[in-house]
N, C-alpha and C positions, 0 to 999 in steps of 0.2 A: 505494499500500501503507500502512496507516495505521500509527501507531506501536505497538509490543508489547513486551512482557518476554519475555526468552528465558533459560530456567534449563534446566539440563542436570542430571537425574537420577542419583545415583549407584546406586540401588539401587529396588525397587521401590517399598520402602514412602515413600521420600521422594518418588517420583512420585506417588503417591497422597495424599500428605499436601502437597504443594505444587495439585494439582490441587483438592482439597476445599476448602483457603483463597482458593485466586485464580480459582475457575471457568477454569482453563487448559483447553486443548485440548492434547491429545499429540501429538508430532511423532515419526515415523520417519524414513521417508527422504525426506518433503517434496513426491514427485514428483506427487500432487496436492493436498494440502494447500496450500502453498506456491503452485500456479498459481491457486488461487481466493482466496488475498488478495492475490495480484497484481492480480488482477481487481475486487479490492473486492466480491468476494461472499462471502467468510468475514472477518470482523473479529476475531479473541478478541483478548483484553487480555493474554492470556499464552501461552505454547508451553513445552511441559515436555517435555525431549529426550530420549525412551526407545530411540534407536536404538542405545546403547551398552549397554544393559543384557543381560545374556548371553542368548545365545539357542543352544540345542543341537536337534538331532535324536535321539532315543532311541527304543531300542524299549521296546516295553510288557510288562508280565505275559503279556495275551494273544494276543502275535504281533502287535501293533499296532504304529503309531508315534506318537510324540509331539513333534510341531513347533512350538517356540518362536516367539512373536510376533514377535520380535527378528531371526528368520534372515532373510537376504536371498534375494529370491526366484531369484536366479543359484546359489546354495548349495542351495535345494532341488530344483531342477530338475534337478542335477547329481549329486545322493545317489544312491548304488548303491540303498540300499533304497528310493527312490521311484522310480526307473528300473525296477526289476525287479518291484518288490510292488504300484505305483501308477502305472504308465507313463501315466494318462490325466494324471496330476497334472505329471507335468514336460514332457509336450507341450503342457498349455496353458498352462504358463508361458513356455515358448519360442514360443509364437504370440502371446502377449500383448504384448510389447513389446522394444525394442532390449535388446542387451548392457549398455549403457549405463544405461538403467533398472534393468535388472532385477538390475544390483548396487548400487543404491541403495535399490529399493524394500525392503519389510519386508513378512511375511505378514499382521501386524496391519493395516497400512496398507492392503494390498492388500483387506481384506475390508471397510475402511471408506471404500474411494473414492468418490466422486460419480459423477451422470450427466455423460455429454458431451455431453448434450441442446444443439444450438447456442443454443437459447432462452432456456434456462438461464445458460448464461455471457454472453448479451447483456443486459448489467445496465442498458446506456444506452437501448437500444432495443425490448426486449420484456418482454409480460408471461411470468411466469413463479410459477403456486401452488408450485414446491417452493423458488424463494429468495426471494419476496416474497409470503407467504399470503394470499387472496384478489385478487389482482391478474387472474387468467384463466389460460390457457394458450395460448398462441400456435401452438403445433405441433398441436392441433387444426384442421383446417381449413388451418393451413400446411404447411411440408414437413415431411412425416413419413417420409421413406423409411426412417431408421431407427429408428422407434420402434415400440412393443410391440402385439403383437397379442394377449396373454395378459394377465390380471390390471390393466391400466389403467383409471383412472375418469375420470367427467366432468371431473376437477380435474386429472388430470395423465397422458400417455400416454409418459414418457420410459422408458428401460431400463437396466437396472445395465450396467458397462461390464465386470467382471473377467471374465475367462477363467478364473484359477485358480478361483475360487468356483464356477463352473460343473461343473469336476471334483469339486471337494469337498461340492458338493449331491449328485452321483451316488456317492459314496462315503461318505453319511452320517454326514459328520464333525462332530465335536462340538467346540464354541469355551468355552474355559475363561476365566472372568473375574474381575478382583480387584475391587473397590472399597470403598467408605465401609462397605458393609453386610456386610462379607465375600469371600468366592471362592464362584462357583455355575458352572454348567456349563449350555450352551444347542446343541441341535441346530441345525448350521448352517441347516438348512431353515426352521427358525423364527426367525431371528435378523435377517432383512431383511423389512419390512415392504412391503405392497402400499399403494399411495396414499391408496386410499379419500378419504375429505376432508381429509385431512391428509397430502398429499404431503411436507411439511419434513420428516416424522417417518420417518428411513429405516430406523432399527434398534430394536430393544429394548435396547438398551443404555443403562443407568442414568447419572445425572449423573457423574461423575469415575472411572467404572468403566475398567480397562483390560483389553484382549485380552491375555492372557500365553502362550496356547498353544493350537493345533490338534490334536485326537486322530484318529488314522483307525484302524478295526479292521480286522482281518485278515479276507480274503474272496477264494475263489477267482475272484471274477468280475472283481475289481479287479485282478488279475493279469492278466487277459485283457483288457485294456481300450485304447481308443484315443481321441484328441480330434481334432476336425476343426472347423476355423472356416471360413467362407465371407464372403468381404469384397470390397469393391471392388477393393481391390489388396493386393499381396503383400507390402507393406513395413509393416507394423505397423500396419495400419487397425483400427477397432475392427468387431466383428462384425456381419454382416447376418444372419446363424445361426450358431450353433455346437452342436456336439453333444457330450456326454462319454457315451459307453457303454462299459460292461464286462458278460461275459456268461458263464457256467460252462453248459455242455453234458456231462449225465451222461446215459448209456445210450441217447443218439438224442434226449433230449429236454433242452429248455433248464429247468436248474433254478433259475439265477438270472440275472437281470439288474439293470442300474441304467441308467438312461436319463436324462440333464438336458440342458435347451437354457438356450443364451445368444441375447443378441440379441433375444429376444422377450419380453421381459417386465421390471417393475422389479425383480424379483429372479432370482436363478438359478431356472429353471422345472423340478421335476422332472416327467418324464413318466410318472406312474401310470397313465393309461389305456393306455399301449402296454406296460408292463410287464405289467399285470392280464392282458392277452391276451396277451402271448407265453409267461408261464411253465405251463411242464407240456406245451410244444406240440414238436413237430418241426420245425427250422428249415427254412423254404422261402422262397424269393422273395415269395409270395403271401400268406404269413403277415405279413412285414414290412411289405409294404406295407397289408395292413390294419390293423397296428396303430401305424402312422405316421396313416393315416386318421382312426383310432379318437381318437388323442391331440389330432390339428390339429382336429377335428367343433368344437370351442369355441371357436377363435380367432376373434378379431374385429379385422379388418382395417381401415386407412383408407386414403384415396386414394390414398396415396403409396407403399404397403406391401404392397399384396394378394399381389405377388408371393412374400412370406416363407411363407405358407402352403405353396404346392407346392415352393417350397424347403427350406422346414424337412422336408417330407414325404420328398422324395427323400434329403436328408442322412441322415436316421433310417436309412432302408431300405439305404442305400449302406454305412453306418457296420456294421449288423448283418450284412450280407453278407461285410464285409472280416472281421468278427470270427468268422464260422461258416466263411467259406470258401464260403458260397454265392452263385453269381451273383444281385444284387440290381440 
């Protein structure tokens, strides 16, 4: 690890001021950033500790929820409003890490965590365009069991690691940011970028911007929701495929449906094709399988992850069956 300066911000204004003048990185719980610094993958000249900034979970006037970026993942997972009104989010957080990590990790840091691709972490022996632009991607043609089947490019096929963000994508969450140019709000679905020819640029966050909160809108579909994570082992492995799904049935027809996938793309993947096919239809096993087929039609696998396509189809159908009581 290279030397760096450590500063603790007393409030948001001080954090923004330090980051603007010193090109610093923000430090929340440090569960990802510190690991990357230890591996010499990231080497910021300064860290601004924002973990002690006020973080609350509050109701919004429209019946939604505003979750501060400094709130710990364990607090979000256990909050009564999250568990009852957005159960997929609580379940995603509980599936995402051990209790020790949840007690440290913050909402803002979770959103900004970087890929766990083995080639990204192997700074000494592997080519990685995300880590060192222009060097190549050893995952293409290499060990790619955990890699993307959606949204990849010839420059990068890594996946986004967050479970929480998959649930936030299905919930149409909004990210609030503050920076040198003021405050702005961005849909979470637009916050993370696909790799294209610049895989090292992972989000649309501007230099010095700080995530301040995540906002969730009220939704009957969100209240009837689940999260399922399929992985190689049950003890906090990263997802091979995960599904966050919420569904509202009115008069025997699917009124609203939200589906997002994890472990399959460089960003949380909203299953728009499946949702479109499901809306307005009576829930049946055949419909769920057809919707899953429609979503996975555009998937592109590699030698090591062909199985993800069928696995994703089965998991989507099973989740929809669980939410509706239809045997899928």
